[in-house]
C-alpha positions as CSV (number, residue, x, y, z in Angstrom):
1,M,-15.7,4.4,-9.5
2,D,-13.1,3.6,-6.9
3,V,-10.8,1.2,-8.6
4,A,-10.3,0.2,-12.3
5,I,-8.6,-3.2,-12.7
6,I,-6.9,-3.6,-16.2
7,G,-6.7,-7.2,-17.3
8,G,-9.3,-10.0,-17.0
9,G,-7.1,-12.9,-16.1
10,V,-7.2,-15.0,-13.0
11,V,-5.4,-12.4,-10.9
12,G,-7.6,-9.6,-12.1
13,C,-10.7,-11.6,-11.4
14,A,-9.5,-12.5,-7.9
15,L,-8.8,-8.8,-7.2
16,L,-12.3,-7.8,-8.5
17,R,-13.7,-10.3,-5.9
18,E,-11.4,-9.2,-3.1
19,L,-12.0,-5.4,-3.5
20,S,-15.7,-5.6,-4.1
21,M,-16.2,-7.8,-1.1
22,N,-14.5,-5.1,1.0
23,S,-16.7,-2.2,-0.1
24,F,-14.7,-0.9,-3.0
25,N,-16.6,-0.2,-6.2
26,C,-14.6,-1.7,-9.0
27,V,-14.6,-2.2,-12.8
28,L,-12.7,-4.9,-14.5
29,L,-11.5,-3.9,-18.0
30,E,-10.6,-6.6,-20.5
31,K,-9.2,-5.9,-24.0
32,S,-10.7,-9.1,-25.5
33,P,-14.3,-9.8,-26.1
34,V,-14.3,-12.4,-23.3
35,L,-12.4,-12.9,-20.1
36,L,-9.5,-15.3,-19.5
37,T,-8.1,-15.4,-23.0
38,G,-4.5,-14.4,-22.4
39,A,-2.1,-16.2,-20.1
40,S,-5.0,-17.5,-18.0
41,G,-6.5,-19.2,-21.1
42,G,-3.6,-21.7,-21.4
43,N,-2.3,-22.6,-18.0
44,S,-1.9,-26.0,-16.5
45,G,-4.8,-26.0,-14.1
46,I,-2.6,-27.0,-11.2
47,V,-2.8,-25.5,-7.7
48,H,0.7,-25.7,-6.2
49,T,1.7,-26.0,-2.5
50,G,4.8,-23.8,-2.9
51,F,7.2,-26.5,-1.9
52,D,9.8,-25.3,-4.5
53,T,9.4,-21.6,-4.5
54,K,12.3,-19.3,-3.5
55,P,12.1,-18.8,0.2
56,G,11.7,-15.2,1.3
57,T,10.1,-13.9,-1.9
58,L,6.7,-12.4,-2.4
59,E,5.9,-15.3,-4.7
60,S,6.7,-17.8,-2.0
61,S,4.5,-16.1,0.6
62,C,1.7,-15.5,-1.9
63,V,1.8,-19.1,-3.2
64,K,1.7,-20.6,0.4
65,R,-0.9,-18.2,1.6
66,G,-2.9,-18.6,-1.7
67,F,-2.8,-22.4,-1.3
68,T,-4.4,-22.1,2.1
69,L,-7.0,-19.6,1.0
70,L,-7.8,-21.6,-2.2
71,T,-8.1,-24.9,-0.5
72,K,-10.8,-23.5,1.8
73,Y,-12.4,-21.7,-1.2
74,L,-12.5,-24.9,-3.3
75,E,-14.1,-26.8,-0.4
76,E,-16.8,-24.2,-0.1
77,H,-17.4,-24.1,-3.9
78,S,-17.1,-27.8,-4.7
79,H,-20.6,-27.6,-6.3
80,D,-19.4,-25.2,-9.1
81,V,-15.6,-25.4,-9.2
82,P,-14.4,-29.0,-9.9
83,A,-11.1,-29.6,-8.1
84,K,-9.2,-32.7,-6.7
85,N,-6.3,-33.0,-4.4
86,V,-4.3,-35.6,-6.3
87,G,-0.9,-35.0,-4.8
88,A,2.3,-35.2,-6.8
89,F,5.3,-37.6,-7.2
90,M,8.7,-36.2,-8.0
91,V,10.3,-39.3,-9.5
92,A,14.1,-39.9,-9.6
93,W,15.2,-42.1,-12.6
94,N,18.9,-42.1,-11.9
95,Q,21.4,-41.4,-9.1
96,N,21.8,-37.8,-10.1
97,D,18.1,-37.3,-9.8
98,L,18.2,-39.1,-6.4
99,R,20.8,-36.7,-5.1
100,A,18.8,-33.7,-6.4
101,L,15.7,-34.9,-4.5
102,D,17.5,-34.1,-1.3
103,E,17.9,-30.5,-2.4
104,V,14.3,-30.3,-3.3
105,K,13.3,-31.6,0.1
106,Q,15.6,-29.1,1.9
107,K,13.9,-26.2,0.0
108,A,10.4,-27.6,0.9
109,D,11.5,-27.7,4.5
110,K,12.6,-24.1,4.4
111,N,9.2,-23.2,2.9
112,N,7.4,-25.2,5.7
113,V,5.7,-27.4,3.1
114,R,5.4,-31.1,4.1
115,V,7.0,-33.6,1.7
116,Y,8.3,-37.1,2.3
117,T,10.0,-39.9,0.4
118,I,8.6,-43.3,-0.5
119,T,10.1,-46.4,-2.0
120,P,9.8,-47.4,-5.7
121,Q,7.5,-50.3,-4.6
122,Q,5.2,-47.8,-2.9
123,L,5.2,-45.6,-6.0
124,Y,4.2,-48.5,-8.3
125,K,1.5,-49.6,-5.9
126,A,0.0,-46.1,-6.3
127,E,0.8,-45.7,-10.0
128,P,0.9,-49.2,-11.6
129,N,1.0,-47.8,-15.1
130,L,4.2,-45.8,-14.5
131,A,7.3,-46.9,-16.4
132,R,9.7,-49.1,-14.4
133,G,13.2,-47.9,-13.4
134,C,12.4,-45.5,-10.6
135,V,15.1,-45.3,-8.0
136,G,13.5,-42.8,-5.6
137,C,10.4,-40.7,-5.1
138,L,9.4,-37.5,-3.2
139,V,5.7,-37.1,-2.4
140,I,4.1,-33.7,-2.4
141,P,0.7,-34.5,-0.9
142,G,-1.1,-31.2,-1.4
143,E,-0.8,-30.6,-5.1
144,T,-4.3,-30.1,-6.6
145,V,-5.9,-30.0,-10.1
146,V,-8.7,-27.6,-10.8
147,D,-11.0,-26.4,-13.6
148,P,-8.9,-23.4,-14.7
149,W,-11.8,-21.5,-16.2
150,K,-14.5,-22.1,-13.6
151,L,-12.4,-21.0,-10.7
152,P,-11.8,-17.4,-11.9
153,M,-15.3,-17.2,-13.2
154,A,-16.5,-18.1,-9.7
155,Y,-14.4,-15.1,-8.4
156,V,-16.3,-12.9,-10.9
157,R,-19.7,-14.3,-9.7
158,D,-18.8,-13.6,-6.1
159,A,-17.9,-10.0,-7.1
160,I,-21.1,-9.4,-9.0
161,Q,-23.2,-10.6,-6.1
162,T,-21.8,-7.8,-4.0
163,G,-23.4,-5.2,-6.3
164,R,-20.2,-3.3,-6.4
165,A,-18.5,-4.9,-9.4
166,T,-18.6,-4.0,-13.1
167,V,-17.1,-6.1,-15.9
168,K,-16.4,-4.5,-19.3
169,T,-15.0,-6.7,-22.1
170,D,-13.7,-5.4,-25.4
171,W,-12.4,-2.4,-23.4
172,E,-8.8,-1.9,-24.2
173,V,-7.2,1.0,-22.4
174,T,-5.5,2.9,-25.2
175,S,-4.9,6.3,-23.4
176,A,-5.0,7.7,-19.9
177,E,-5.0,11.0,-18.0
178,W,-4.0,11.5,-14.4
179,D,-5.4,14.6,-12.6
180,G,-3.0,15.2,-9.7
181,V,-5.2,17.9,-8.2
182,E,-8.4,16.0,-8.2
183,K,-6.6,12.7,-7.6
184,K,-8.4,10.8,-10.3
185,W,-7.8,8.8,-13.5
186,T,-9.5,9.1,-16.8
187,L,-9.2,6.0,-19.0
188,H,-10.0,5.9,-22.7
189,S,-10.6,3.1,-25.2
190,K,-10.6,3.7,-29.0
191,K,-13.4,1.1,-29.2
192,Q,-15.6,2.8,-26.7
193,N,-17.3,6.2,-26.8
194,K,-17.3,7.1,-23.1
195,P,-14.2,7.5,-21.0
196,L,-14.0,5.9,-17.5
197,H,-13.2,7.8,-14.4
198,C,-11.7,6.2,-11.3
199,R,-9.6,7.1,-8.3
200,C,-7.2,4.2,-8.5
201,V,-5.8,1.9,-11.2
202,V,-4.5,-1.6,-10.8
203,N,-2.5,-3.0,-13.7
204,C,-3.1,-6.7,-14.0
205,G,-2.3,-6.7,-17.7
206,G,-0.5,-10.0,-17.9
207,L,1.3,-10.3,-21.2
208,W,0.6,-6.6,-21.9
209,G,1.4,-5.5,-18.4
210,D,4.6,-3.7,-19.4
211,K,2.8,-1.6,-22.1
212,V,0.0,-0.8,-19.6
213,A,2.6,0.3,-17.1
214,Q,4.3,2.5,-19.7
215,L,1.0,4.1,-20.6
216,L,0.2,4.9,-17.0
217,A,3.7,6.2,-16.4
218,D,3.4,8.5,-19.4
219,A,0.1,9.8,-18.1
220,T,1.7,10.9,-14.8
221,Q,4.6,12.5,-16.7
222,T,2.2,14.3,-18.9
223,Q,0.3,15.7,-15.9
224,Q,3.6,17.1,-14.6
225,Q,4.3,18.7,-18.0
226,Q,0.9,20.3,-18.0
227,Q,1.6,21.9,-14.7
228,Q,4.9,23.3,-15.9
229,Q,3.8,24.3,-19.5
230,G,0.1,24.9,-19.1
231,T,-0.6,22.5,-22.0
232,S,-3.0,19.6,-22.3
233,R,-1.9,16.2,-23.7
234,V,-3.3,12.7,-23.3
235,A,-0.8,9.8,-22.9
236,E,-1.5,7.2,-25.6
237,H,-0.6,3.6,-25.8
238,P,3.1,3.3,-26.6
239,T,4.4,0.9,-29.2
240,T,7.3,-0.3,-26.9
241,P,7.9,0.1,-23.2
242,S,10.8,2.4,-22.2
243,D,10.8,3.6,-18.6
244,S,8.0,1.5,-17.0
245,G,10.7,-0.4,-15.1
246,F,10.3,-3.9,-16.7
247,C,9.6,-5.7,-19.9
248,I,7.4,-8.8,-20.4
249,R,8.9,-11.5,-22.6
250,P,6.3,-14.2,-23.1
251,R,7.3,-17.8,-22.4
252,R,5.5,-20.3,-24.6
253,G,4.2,-23.5,-23.1
254,D,2.8,-26.3,-25.3
255,F,0.6,-29.2,-24.0
256,L,-0.7,-32.5,-25.3
257,V,-4.0,-33.8,-23.9
258,Y,-5.2,-37.5,-24.0
259,K,-8.9,-37.5,-23.3
260,Q,-10.1,-40.1,-20.9
261,E,-12.5,-41.7,-23.4
262,H,-9.8,-42.1,-25.9
263,I,-7.5,-43.6,-23.4
264,N,-10.1,-46.2,-22.4
265,A,-10.7,-47.1,-26.1
266,T,-7.0,-47.6,-26.7
267,V,-5.6,-48.9,-23.4
268,G,-8.7,-50.5,-21.9
269,V,-10.1,-49.9,-18.5
270,S,-8.5,-53.2,-17.2
271,N,-5.0,-51.5,-17.4
272,N,-6.1,-48.6,-15.3
273,G,-5.1,-48.0,-11.7
274,G,-7.2,-48.7,-8.6
275,D,-9.3,-45.6,-9.0
276,G,-10.3,-46.3,-12.6
277,K,-7.8,-43.8,-14.0
278,L,-4.7,-44.4,-16.0
279,L,-2.9,-41.8,-14.0
280,S,-3.9,-40.7,-10.5
281,H,-1.2,-38.3,-9.4
282,I,0.9,-35.5,-10.9
283,V,4.3,-36.9,-12.0
284,L,7.0,-34.3,-11.7
285,P,10.5,-34.5,-13.2
286,V,13.4,-33.7,-11.0
287,P,14.3,-30.1,-11.8
288,T,17.7,-29.0,-13.3
289,A,19.5,-25.7,-13.1
290,H,17.8,-24.7,-16.4
291,T,14.3,-26.0,-16.2
292,K,11.6,-27.6,-14.0
293,G,10.9,-30.0,-16.9
294,V,7.7,-31.4,-18.4
295,L,4.9,-32.7,-16.2
296,V,2.6,-35.6,-16.9
297,Y,-0.6,-35.3,-14.9
298,P,-4.4,-35.9,-14.8
299,S,-6.7,-33.0,-15.3
300,V,-9.6,-32.6,-12.9
301,Y,-11.7,-34.6,-15.4
302,G,-9.3,-37.5,-15.7
303,D,-7.6,-36.6,-19.0
304,V,-3.9,-37.1,-19.2
305,V,-2.0,-33.9,-19.9
306,V,1.7,-33.6,-20.8
307,G,3.5,-30.2,-20.7
308,P,4.4,-27.5,-20.6
309,T,7.4,-26.7,-22.7
310,A,9.2,-23.4,-22.0
311,V,10.4,-21.4,-24.9
312,D,10.9,-17.6,-24.7
313,Q,9.5,-15.5,-27.6
314,H,9.1,-11.8,-28.3
315,N,5.6,-11.9,-29.7
316,K,2.9,-11.4,-27.2
317,Q,0.5,-13.4,-29.3
318,L,0.6,-16.8,-30.8
319,P,1.7,-16.6,-34.5
320,Q,1.6,-20.4,-34.6
321,P,-1.2,-21.5,-32.2
322,Q,-0.4,-25.2,-32.8
323,P,2.9,-26.7,-31.6
324,A,5.5,-27.5,-34.2
325,Q,5.8,-31.1,-35.2
326,D,9.1,-31.6,-33.4
327,V,7.6,-30.1,-30.2
328,I,4.7,-32.6,-30.4
329,E,7.1,-35.5,-31.0
330,A,9.2,-34.4,-28.0
331,L,6.1,-34.3,-25.7
332,E,5.0,-37.6,-27.0
333,R,8.4,-39.1,-26.1
334,V,7.9,-37.8,-22.6
335,V,4.5,-39.4,-22.1
336,H,5.7,-42.6,-23.7
337,Q,8.7,-42.8,-21.4
338,K,6.5,-42.2,-18.3
339,L,3.4,-44.1,-19.4
340,P,4.4,-46.8,-21.9
341,C,0.9,-48.1,-22.2
342,L,0.1,-44.9,-24.2
343,K,2.6,-45.6,-26.9
344,D,0.0,-46.6,-29.4
345,A,-2.5,-44.0,-28.3
346,Q,-3.1,-40.8,-30.3
347,Y,-3.3,-37.6,-28.4
348,S,-6.7,-35.9,-28.5
349,F,-5.7,-32.3,-28.9
350,T,-3.0,-29.7,-28.2
351,Y,-3.1,-26.3,-26.6
352,T,-0.6,-23.5,-25.9
353,G,-0.2,-20.9,-23.3
354,L,2.0,-17.9,-22.9
355,R,3.4,-17.0,-19.5
356,P,4.2,-13.3,-18.8
357,A,7.8,-13.7,-17.8
358,I,10.2,-10.9,-16.9
359,P,13.7,-11.7,-18.0
360,Q,16.1,-12.3,-15.1
361,A,13.3,-11.7,-12.6
362,T,13.3,-14.0,-9.6
363,D,10.1,-12.7,-8.0
364,Y,6.7,-11.2,-8.8
365,H,6.8,-7.5,-9.9
366,V,4.3,-5.8,-7.6
367,V,4.8,-2.0,-7.3
368,S,2.6,0.6,-5.7
369,D,2.8,4.3,-6.4
370,R,0.9,6.4,-3.9
371,S,1.6,9.6,-5.7
372,C,-0.8,8.6,-8.5
373,C,-2.9,5.8,-6.8
374,C,-1.6,3.1,-9.1
375,V,-0.5,-0.5,-8.5
376,T,1.3,-2.8,-11.0
377,V,1.0,-6.5,-10.7
378,A,3.3,-8.3,-13.2
379,G,5.6,-11.2,-13.8
380,I,3.1,-13.8,-12.5
381,R,4.5,-16.6,-14.5
382,S,3.2,-20.1,-13.7
383,T,1.8,-19.7,-10.2
384,G,-1.1,-17.2,-10.9
385,V,-3.9,-19.6,-10.2
386,T,-2.4,-20.7,-6.8
387,A,-1.4,-17.2,-5.7
388,S,-4.5,-15.4,-7.0
389,M,-6.4,-14.9,-3.8
390,A,-3.3,-14.0,-1.8
391,L,-2.1,-11.6,-4.4
392,A,-5.6,-10.0,-4.3
393,E,-5.2,-9.7,-0.5
394,H,-1.8,-8.1,-0.9
395,V,-3.0,-5.6,-3.5
396,H,-6.1,-4.8,-1.4
397,S,-3.7,-3.7,1.4
398,L,-1.8,-1.5,-1.0
399,V,-5.0,0.1,-2.3
400,E,-6.2,0.8,1.2
401,Q,-3.1,3.0,1.6
402,F,-4.4,5.4,-1.0
403,W,-7.3,6.3,1.2
404,V,-9.8,5.9,-1.6
405,V,-13.3,7.3,-0.8
406,K,-15.6,4.4,-1.7
407,C,-18.6,5.2,-3.8
408,G,-21.0,4.0,-6.6
409,A,-22.4,0.6,-7.6
410,G,-21.5,-2.0,-10.3
411,T,-23.1,-4.0,-13.0
412,V,-22.1,-6.7,-15.4
413,G,-23.0,-7.6,-19.0
414,S,-25.2,-10.7,-19.2
415,D,-22.8,-12.3,-21.8
416,V,-19.8,-12.5,-19.5
417,F,-20.9,-16.0,-18.4
418,A,-22.9,-17.0,-21.4
419,R,-20.0,-17.4,-23.9
420,G,-18.6,-20.5,-22.2
421,P,-15.1,-21.7,-21.3
422,T,-12.0,-20.1,-22.9
423,H,-9.7,-22.8,-21.5
424,P,-9.4,-26.2,-23.3
425,L,-9.2,-28.2,-20.0
426,S,-12.6,-26.8,-18.8
427,K,-16.0,-28.2,-19.3
428,L,-19.5,-26.7,-19.1
């Protein structure tokens, strides 16, 4: 096997596609029984233009490049990946917001992303159900909503069709060995009988990316010790990361969803906008120094979604999958303030996602180590869907530098697609 990709999230799936379509034989290893259950199982389902990314960063370049690639990809896959370019309105509700809109526009100009202002009258013509009181509005025309499960699964299908991709679920990498002489990796899983051999490893571990990075770092250190001491030892999964260079601290985001059918029953179709939907565009708050705020937006299927919150936590799992009551009430206040006609409507369900944030980081953490044919892709917080294809391109260029000799062929278990969506905003 040429390349083992650890982590079956949207970035791992995109990389499987990119590498297999460029003659690499790859395996995607996912610790869960199904793909897309970690951070990618609870994202917003929004494709961003990159208007507000930090200029000059890898994230900014990947988001902008990814938006271009993904727009073309979605046009070509409109039959199996539902998506809709709805655009976004960043609404100013007071004079402070209005002044901040100028700063947002300046950043968008630096990022070469087209945005423009409209009057409150123009806003209410486009969104008649939005609360009154707007004093200004910035339009971001490219923002798009997508089915967040069908998109990465389409990546996997593309990869499989090359004949060079293998997908292994329930395959948690629990130990690793690096052979510096033969230039190859051996990966082990306590749940699997046979080890896996490959020439290159790409860590797309998401929430667990720091632990995977530590495991791989320990394996290379172990190999050096073997050369010095003539002993043999396998690097096992550490309980805490130490010298892998970064630490993931999950950022919890809670969402409320109002299903379209429930909205119609409560509000009535007569109150809807011109396209038959209660809400037609993404409504963005004006960001502050501390947060980008909570969005109200339509899913690709017309449901109204409000979220996400942003609360850092240490646990990489969800000890409390459902939002706390005070969080639900806070999200309800947001949607009632923006869409007063939903004041008497009951939300349909909640869902929660964890973003793999790196404290104090201002960019993606993408590191290549040619000495052991390893790439780490981490800290992809809330732009993973948008940047996925561009990140895959970038990592592909890094892998090419390892001069991997391409070999072998791939397969996939039939149940990878049969188990259905793992994201609550998706539909079969």
